[in-house]
matplotlib code that plots the C-alpha trace (Angstrom):
import matplotlib.pyplot as plt

x = [0.3, 1.0, 1.7, -0.6, -1.1, -4.1, -5.9, -9.6, -11.6, -15.1, -17.0, -19.9, -21.2, -18.5, -15.6, -16.3, -16.6, -13.6, -11.7, -12.8, -11.9, -8.1, -8.0, -8.9, -6.6, -4.4, -3.4, -2.9, -5.5, -6.7, -10.4, -10.5, -13.9, -15.5, -18.1, -18.6, -20.2, -19.6, -22.8, -22.9, -25.9, -27.2, -28.1, -31.1, -31.3, -33.5, -33.4, -36.7, -39.0, -37.9, -37.5, -34.7, -35.7, -34.0, -33.0, -30.7, -31.9, -34.5, -35.5, -32.9, -33.6, -32.9, -32.8, -31.4, -28.6, -28.4, -25.2, -26.4, -29.8, -28.3, -26.5, -29.9, -30.9, -28.2, -28.7, -32.1, -33.8, -37.2, -38.1, -40.9, -41.3, -42.9, -44.6, -44.0, -47.8, -49.8, -53.1, -54.4, -54.0, -55.1, -55.3, -55.3, -57.9, -60.2, -59.6, -59.2, -61.1, -60.9, -60.8, -58.3, -56.3, -56.1, -55.3, -52.1, -50.9, -51.3, -49.6, -46.6, -46.7, -46.5, -44.1, -41.6, -42.6, -41.4, -38.3, -37.3, -38.0, -37.0, -34.3, -33.8, -31.6, -34.1, -32.5, -35.0, -37.6, -39.7, -39.8, -41.6, -44.6, -47.8, -50.1, -52.7, -52.6, -52.2, -49.6, -48.0, -48.8, -46.6, -43.8, -44.0, -42.3, -40.1, -38.6, -38.8, -39.6, -37.4, -34.4, -34.3, -34.8, -37.7, -38.6, -37.2, -33.6, -33.4, -31.5, -33.8, -30.4, -29.2, -32.6, -32.8, -29.7, -30.9, -31.8, -35.6, -34.8, -37.8, -37.7, -37.9, -37.3, -38.1, -36.5, -37.7, -34.1, -32.9, -30.8, -28.4, -28.5, -27.9, -24.5, -23.2, -23.3, -21.7, -19.1, -18.3, -15.2, -13.4, -10.9, -12.4, -10.8, -13.6, -13.6, -11.1, -12.0, -9.1, -8.6, -5.5, -4.4, -1.2, -0.6, 2.3, 5.1, 5.5, 2.7, -0.4, 0.3, -3.3, -3.8, -5.5, -5.7, -5.4, -1.7, -0.5, -0.8, 1.6, -0.3, 0.5, -3.2, -6.1, -9.8, -11.9, -15.8, -17.2, -20.0, -19.8, -21.0, -18.3, -15.9, -17.8, -17.3, -13.7, -13.9, -10.8, -8.1, -5.9, -2.5, -1.8, -5.8, -7.9, -8.1, -10.0, -12.7, -13.2, -14.0, -16.7, -17.9, -18.0, -20.1, -22.4, -23.7, -25.3, -27.0, -30.9, -32.6, -35.4, -36.6, -38.4, -41.4, -42.2, -45.2, -46.4, -49.8, -51.1, -54.7, -55.8, -55.3, -57.7, -58.5, -55.0, -52.9, -49.6, -47.4, -49.9, -48.6, -50.5, -49.9, -51.0, -50.5, -50.5, -49.5, -45.9, -44.7, -45.6, -46.4, -46.1, -46.0, -46.9, -45.3, -48.4, -48.0, -44.7, -44.7, -47.5, -46.0, -47.5, -45.4, -46.6, -43.5, -43.8, -41.3, -40.8, -38.8, -36.6, -36.4, -39.1, -37.4, -34.4, -36.9, -38.8, -35.6, -34.7, -37.6, -37.0, -38.2, -41.2, -42.5, -42.2, -44.5, -47.1, -47.2, -47.4, -49.7, -52.0, -52.0, -53.4, -55.9, -57.0, -58.2, -58.8, -60.4, -59.2, -59.7, -56.7, -54.4, -55.3, -53.6, -50.3, -47.8, -44.4, -42.4, -39.3, -37.8, -34.7, -31.8, -29.5, -28.6, -27.4, -25.2, -21.5, -19.9, -22.9, -24.8, -27.6, -29.2, -28.1, -26.6, -28.5, -26.7, -27.5, -29.5, -27.2, -24.3, -25.4, -21.5, -20.4, -20.7, -18.5, -15.7, -15.5, -14.7, -11.6, -8.8, -6.4, -2.8, -3.1, -3.4, -6.5, -10.0, -13.2, -16.5, -19.7, -23.6, -23.1, -20.8, -22.4, -24.0, -27.3, -27.5, -27.1, -28.2, -28.7, -26.8, -26.0, -25.0, -21.9, -21.0, -20.3, -18.9, -16.1, -15.4, -15.2, -12.5, -10.3, -9.8, -9.0, -6.3, -5.0, -4.3, -2.4, -0.2, 0.7]
y = [0.2, 3.3, 5.7, 9.3, 12.8, 11.4, 8.1, 8.8, 5.5, 5.2, 5.9, 7.7, 11.0, 12.1, 10.2, 11.3, 14.5, 14.7, 13.2, 15.7, 18.6, 17.0, 16.0, 19.9, 21.4, 19.0, 16.5, 12.9, 10.4, 7.3, 6.0, 2.6, 1.3, -1.7, -2.5, -3.6, -0.1, 3.5, 5.8, 3.8, 4.6, 6.6, 3.6, 3.0, -0.6, -1.6, -5.4, -5.0, -3.9, -3.5, 0.4, 2.0, 2.3, 4.0, 1.5, 3.9, 7.7, 8.7, 12.8, 15.7, 17.0, 21.1, 21.6, 25.3, 24.1, 20.5, 20.5, 17.6, 19.5, 21.5, 18.0, 16.5, 19.5, 19.2, 16.0, 16.2, 14.4, 14.3, 15.8, 16.2, 18.5, 16.7, 18.7, 16.6, 17.4, 14.5, 14.0, 10.8, 9.6, 6.1, 5.4, 1.1, 0.3, 3.1, 6.7, 10.2, 12.5, 15.8, 17.4, 15.0, 15.8, 19.2, 18.5, 16.7, 19.2, 21.9, 19.1, 19.1, 22.9, 22.7, 20.2, 22.4, 25.3, 23.3, 21.8, 25.4, 26.8, 23.9, 25.1, 22.1, 19.6, 16.6, 15.9, 13.4, 14.2, 12.1, 14.7, 16.9, 14.6, 13.7, 10.4, 12.4, 10.3, 13.3, 14.3, 11.0, 11.0, 14.1, 12.6, 9.7, 11.7, 13.4, 10.3, 7.4, 8.8, 11.4, 10.6, 6.8, 6.7, 6.4, 9.6, 8.4, 7.8, 11.3, 14.4, 17.6, 19.3, 17.2, 17.4, 21.4, 21.5, 19.6, 21.9, 22.5, 20.6, 22.0, 22.1, 18.7, 16.7, 13.2, 11.5, 9.6, 8.3, 7.7, 9.8, 6.8, 7.0, 10.6, 10.1, 7.2, 9.5, 12.5, 10.0, 8.1, 10.4, 9.2, 6.2, 3.7, 0.3, -1.3, -4.4, -2.7, -2.4, -0.9, -2.7, -0.7, 3.0, 3.4, 7.9, 6.8, 8.2, 11.1, 10.3, 7.4, 4.2, 2.3, -1.3, -3.9, -7.4, -6.3, -4.2, -1.1, 2.6, 5.3, 9.2, 11.9, 12.2, 10.1, 11.1, 8.3, 8.4, 5.1, 5.0, 5.5, 2.0, 0.3, 2.3, 1.2, -2.6, -1.8, -2.8, 0.1, -0.2, 2.9, 2.8, 4.6, 4.3, 7.3, 9.5, 8.9, 11.8, 10.4, 6.9, 7.8, 10.7, 7.4, 5.7, 8.2, 8.6, 5.3, 4.6, 5.2, 3.2, 3.4, 0.6, 0.9, -2.3, -1.4, -3.2, -3.2, -2.9, -3.3, -1.6, -0.5, 3.5, 3.1, 6.8, 7.7, 10.4, 10.1, 11.0, 11.1, 11.1, 8.2, 7.1, 4.3, 4.8, 1.5, 0.5, 0.4, 2.6, 0.1, 3.1, 3.0, 5.3, 5.2, 7.3, 6.9, 5.6, 8.3, 9.5, 7.5, 3.9, 1.1, 1.4, 2.1, 2.7, 1.7, 2.9, 1.7, 3.4, 3.5, 0.0, -1.4, -1.2, -2.9, -5.5, -5.6, -6.2, -9.0, -10.7, -10.8, -9.7, -12.3, -11.2, -7.4, -7.8, -9.5, -7.0, -4.1, -6.0, -6.8, -2.9, -2.0, -4.5, -3.6, -0.2, -1.0, -4.3, -8.1, -7.6, -5.5, -8.8, -10.4, -7.4, -7.0, -8.4, -8.2, -6.7, -6.4, -4.7, -2.8, -4.3, -1.4, -3.2, -6.2, -4.2, -4.9, -1.2, 0.6, -1.1, 1.5, 4.4, 7.4, 8.5, 10.3, 11.4, 10.1, 11.9, 14.4, 13.8, 16.2, 17.5, 14.6, 15.4, 18.5, 16.5, 13.5, 16.6, 17.9, 16.5, 13.7, 14.9, 16.9, 13.9, 11.8, 13.8, 12.5, 13.1, 12.1, 12.6, 12.3, 15.2, 17.6, 20.2, 21.2, 18.8, 15.8, 12.6, 13.4, 12.8, 16.3, 16.9, 13.8, 15.8, 18.6, 17.3, 15.6, 18.4, 20.8, 17.1, 17.7, 21.8, 20.2, 18.5, 20.4, 23.1, 20.7, 19.3, 22.3]
z = [-0.1, -0.9, 2.1, 1.8, 3.4, 5.5, 5.9, 6.4, 7.6, 6.0, 2.8, 4.3, 3.0, 5.9, 4.4, 1.4, 1.7, 3.6, 0.4, -1.9, 0.3, 1.1, -2.8, -3.9, -1.4, -3.3, -0.7, -1.0, 0.6, 1.0, 1.5, 3.1, 3.3, 5.5, 3.2, -0.2, -1.4, -0.7, 0.7, 4.3, 5.6, 2.5, 0.3, -2.7, -4.1, -6.5, -5.4, -3.7, -5.9, -9.2, -8.4, -6.3, -2.4, -0.1, 2.6, 4.3, 4.5, 2.4, 2.9, 1.9, 5.3, 5.9, 1.8, 2.3, 3.9, 2.7, 0.0, -1.1, -2.2, -5.5, -6.0, -6.8, -8.8, -10.8, -11.4, -12.4, -9.5, -9.6, -5.9, -3.6, -0.6, 2.0, 4.8, 8.0, 9.1, 10.3, 8.3, 9.5, 13.4, 14.7, 18.0, 17.3, 15.1, 16.2, 13.4, 16.0, 15.5, 14.0, 18.0, 18.5, 15.5, 16.1, 20.0, 18.8, 16.7, 19.7, 22.0, 19.5, 19.2, 23.2, 23.7, 21.7, 23.6, 26.7, 25.2, 24.6, 27.7, 29.6, 32.5, 35.2, 36.2, 34.8, 31.0, 30.1, 27.2, 29.0, 31.7, 29.9, 28.8, 30.0, 29.7, 27.4, 24.8, 21.8, 24.0, 23.5, 19.7, 19.3, 21.3, 19.2, 16.1, 18.5, 19.8, 18.0, 15.0, 14.8, 17.1, 17.1, 20.9, 23.3, 24.8, 28.7, 26.5, 24.9, 25.9, 26.3, 25.6, 22.8, 21.4, 21.2, 20.1, 16.7, 14.1, 12.8, 9.5, 7.5, 4.3, 3.8, 0.3, -0.9, -4.0, -6.6, -7.9, -4.4, -1.7, -1.7, -5.4, -5.0, -2.8, -4.9, -7.6, -6.1, -4.1, -8.0, -8.9, -5.3, -5.2, -2.2, -1.2, -0.2, 1.9, 3.7, 7.2, 9.2, 12.7, 14.1, 14.5, 15.5, 16.6, 18.8, 16.2, 14.4, 12.0, 11.9, 10.5, 9.9, 9.3, 9.2, 7.2, 4.0, 4.9, 6.6, 5.5, 6.8, 7.0, 8.4, 9.7, 10.2, 9.9, 11.3, 10.5, 11.8, 14.0, 17.5, 17.9, 15.9, 18.1, 21.3, 20.4, 19.9, 16.3, 15.6, 18.0, 19.2, 19.8, 22.6, 23.8, 22.7, 25.8, 28.8, 27.5, 24.1, 25.1, 27.7, 24.4, 22.2, 25.0, 25.5, 21.8, 21.8, 18.0, 17.9, 15.6, 13.1, 10.9, 7.5, 6.7, 3.3, 1.7, -1.7, -2.2, -5.7, -6.9, -3.8, -1.7, 0.9, 0.3, 1.1, -1.2, -1.9, 0.9, 3.1, 6.9, 8.8, 12.6, 14.5, 18.3, 20.6, 23.7, 25.4, 22.5, 20.2, 17.6, 13.9, 11.1, 7.7, 4.5, 2.4, -1.2, -2.2, -5.7, -6.4, -6.4, -4.5, -1.7, 1.7, 3.8, 7.4, 10.2, 13.7, 15.8, 19.4, 21.6, 19.8, 16.1, 17.8, 18.9, 15.5, 13.7, 16.3, 15.7, 11.5, 8.3, 8.3, 11.5, 10.8, 7.7, 9.2, 12.1, 9.8, 7.4, 10.8, 11.7, 8.0, 8.0, 11.5, 10.0, 6.3, 6.2, 6.3, 1.8, 2.1, 3.1, -0.4, -2.1, -0.4, -2.7, -1.2, 2.0, 3.3, 6.3, 6.9, 9.4, 10.3, 13.8, 12.2, 10.0, 11.5, 10.4, 11.5, 14.4, 14.7, 12.2, 13.9, 17.1, 19.8, 23.0, 26.3, 28.9, 31.2, 28.0, 25.6, 25.4, 24.1, 20.3, 21.1, 23.3, 20.4, 17.7, 19.7, 17.5, 19.3, 19.2, 15.8, 13.6, 14.3, 13.9, 13.9, 11.7, 10.9, 11.2, 15.2, 15.0, 12.6, 14.9, 14.8, 11.6, 13.8, 12.6, 8.6, 5.6, 4.7, 8.0, 7.9, 4.5, 6.5, 9.3, 7.0, 5.1, 8.6, 9.6, 6.7, 6.7, 10.2, 9.2, 6.4, 9.0, 11.4, 8.2, 7.0]

ax = plt.figure().add_subplot(projection="3d")
ax.plot(x, y, z, "-o")
ax.set_aspect("equal")
plt.show()
């Protein structure tokens, strides 16, 4: 392997962004990716339904600040501005009344006000909840469907630091396909998991079963869960503050369960949002028939998502089918042709959807973002500031890490 100025670990949006920035500055860079493809958690595949489906991130959040939005426009991508309001709300099999739907919207606004005004010692989002079912429905969006965590596992401070992500756009061709197109000119060595980062000497030595590379610096974009599992070892060990920050940024989970339904729209319009509230946070949200495709895309999040992925795809498809049949009738069952489930918890080189700081640990993001020895810098969606948990934010984090590394190298 050839020595270089910088090794970038990971070819997701952060790693690709870092590599492009370094290359533009005339730096030699080698990108190492453990998986057999680029894009990381941005992944579009046509294997399931014969049309592009985003197994990973799908929405271009904060389009007015998202660097991928002009990329999508330049590529001629078909985009839909998705207003994240709720058209349909059910409590189990019972449709919410117009008054209950209005009460949920009011509860959502009140929850946002409480989050912004909170100044107490309790840092769990659950402290702001009440038992009102409309409040609980609002919290489903704020928690499992937004942050990938249940409200008792979400830091109020961390949640408050996240930006309002409107305007949100959904793409027909796929967000993952867009990232792959944008990153296609970056030379990436796939199937090369990094096992050791040795920063004990003048520069950095990065190694794995594939060999060894010597570089002036390294940018690590691995998820906190991969680091917590010690898939990558560091010599000498990382500072205790950084290790604590890694464990204080556990991965949340959002699971998609798309169903292909032929010849039936159930009175729903394309891009309608439907939420079914159930006991024990076994809630499910549906994006209805995006772009008028024959797809109802179910989402479950938080602890329930981990349970669902552990149960497997057949159990997930059955659960999702049964929820729709409970509402729209048994005839619907015969019109469901196919179903699948995403499974990011089982992806060894990711282990979740995106990171959320534990209650009382909202400062972990800024700690982990600090360079180590002026030659080791971390980047990713977990270090994206207000655009945390987004693909666009990950890219910006990688670009910022590249600028830092260039300054170190002189």
